[in-house]
N, C-alpha and C positions, 0 to 999 in steps of 0.2 A: 504494500500500500504506500502511495506517495501522498504526502500532506503538504499543502502550501497554504499557510495562514495569511499570506499577503506580506506586504512590506511595511516596516514602521515608517514614521515620518523621519526623514533625514535631517540631522542636526549637525552642528560642528563636532560633536562627540563621535558621530558615525565615521568621520574622516580623521580621527585623532588616534593616538596611541591607546586610548581607552575604549576603542570600538568593541572589544570583546567583552566588555562589561555589560553590553546591551544583549539581552537574551536572544534576540533574533539573529545575532552575528555569531553565536556560539555553535560549535559543531553538533551538540546534542539536539539542536532544533533544525537540523538539516538532514534528517534520515541517516545519520551516522551513529554507529554503536558507541556506547560508553562502556569501557572495559576496566574493571577494578576501580571504578569511580573516576577514571581518567578519560577526558574527551580528547579528540584530536587537537593537536596544538597548531599554532600559527607560525609562520616564518619558513624560510628556505630549509632550515635544518629538519623540519617535519613535513616531509612530502612523500608521496608514493614513489616507488621505484619499479623498475622492470615493466614500464608501461608499454603496452603493445596494442596496436589497432590493426584489424584486418577486415576487409569487406569483399563480398562476392555478390553475385546476382541473387543468391538465396538468403544471405544474412550479413549483418555487420556486428562485429564483436570488439569490445574494449576490455582489456585485462590489465591488472596492476597489483602490486604488493602494497597494501596500505599499512602494514605494520610499522614502517618508519615514520608514519604520520602521528604516532602515539609516543608518549614519553616512556622511558624504561619501566616506570612504576606500573604500567599497564600489563607488563609481563608477556607481551606478544613477540614471538620470534618471526613468524611469517603469517600473512593473512592475504591470500590470493583472492581478489574480487574480480569476478567476470560478469559482464552484462552483455547479453546477446539479443539483438533485434532480428527476429525472423521475418523476412519480407514475404509479401503475398498474403499476409494476414496481420492483424494487429496483435503482436505478442512480444513480450519482453521477458527474458528468462534470467534473473539475477541469481548467481550462485556464489557461495563463499566457502572457501576451504581455509581452516584456521589451525595454526600450530602455536601453542602457547605454553608457558610454564605451568606446572601442575596446580599452582595456587591461583592462577588467573581465572576470573569469572567475568561474564559480560551480562549486561541487561539491555 
């Protein structure tokens, strides 16, 4: 399920270093998992790796490891996220394969 509650009113804070204090700018409010109480972090140090895109007449697929987008406290070693759009019909098939430390939990 995808949820879009709309956008907040943009203010000076939206474009400042305090933008992530606004709930709508936080990863927990963008269909992203919170793991061990940790949301995805901002900045170049926290980004997906091994990003690959492929397309054919039948489908388009985007794949990436989102584990590096989380701080070490999340306990994730790899998290392969794949989204595939099958053409010829309206379907989107998200899949997730996760490898994490034994104490890691997600919500």
